[in-house]
N, C-alpha and C positions, 0 to 999 in steps of 0.2 A: 326178627332179619334171620333169613337161612346160611348153614354153615355148607362151605363148597364142599365138592366130593372129593377133592384134592389135600383136603384140610382133615378129614377125619381119618382117624388114625384107629387101629387094632388095640385093645386092652383099656381106651382111656372114655371115659364118662362125659356126657351128654343130655341137655335135657332135649326132650323130641317131643310131638306131639302125636297123640295115639286115642283114636276113640273120644275126639275132642276134649282133650285132657290134656295135661304136659306132663310128662314124666320123666325119671332120671333113668339113664339106660347105660348099659357096659357093651361095646362093640366086639363083639367076641369072633369074627371072622366077615373079610370082603373079599366077592367072589365075582370075576367076570362073567356077565352070561350074554348069550348069542341073542339074536333079535329071534321072534317068532316069523316073521315076514320074510318068506324066502324069494322076493323078487330080486332082482338082478341090484335094483337102487340101495336095498338094505344087506345085501350079501359080506360077510364077514364084520358087522356091524355088532359092538358089544358095549354093555352098560355094567357098572359095577352094582350088586346087590349086598347090601349089610343085613347081615344076621347078627341080632342085637338079644340082650335081656333085660328085664324090666326087673329095677332092683327092688322095686317094693315088693312084688308078686312073683319073682324069680321066672316068669314065665317069659319064655323065647320066643321071639318075631323074627318076622324079615321085612326088611323096608327096601323097596325097590327103586326109591327116589331118595337123594340127599336135601331134599326141601324138607322133609322131616325134622332133620334135626334143627333146633334152634340155635343153641349156643353148648360151649365147652362147661364141663366142671371141674372143680376141683377134686372131689368128693363123691360116693355116691349116695350122700344125703341133700345134694342138690346147689352147694355152694358153688358161686359161680367164680372163673379165673378173674 
């Protein structure tokens, strides 16, 4: 089950899906990004973009949807809350 976007906090650890694997990530930043569609219907619509770090490889990633987050974990070793 995915974590809701409103439940994701900066600095916390989560299990997430990436390249068909489940990894532990730390959320570094959450920024609002506007829509690429410039029609009247979508004007002013924003959505959160999540900048995270893979704790196993230290690779920085960008998640455009909160559905990639599976569950909160207590530490970067992957222990669930």
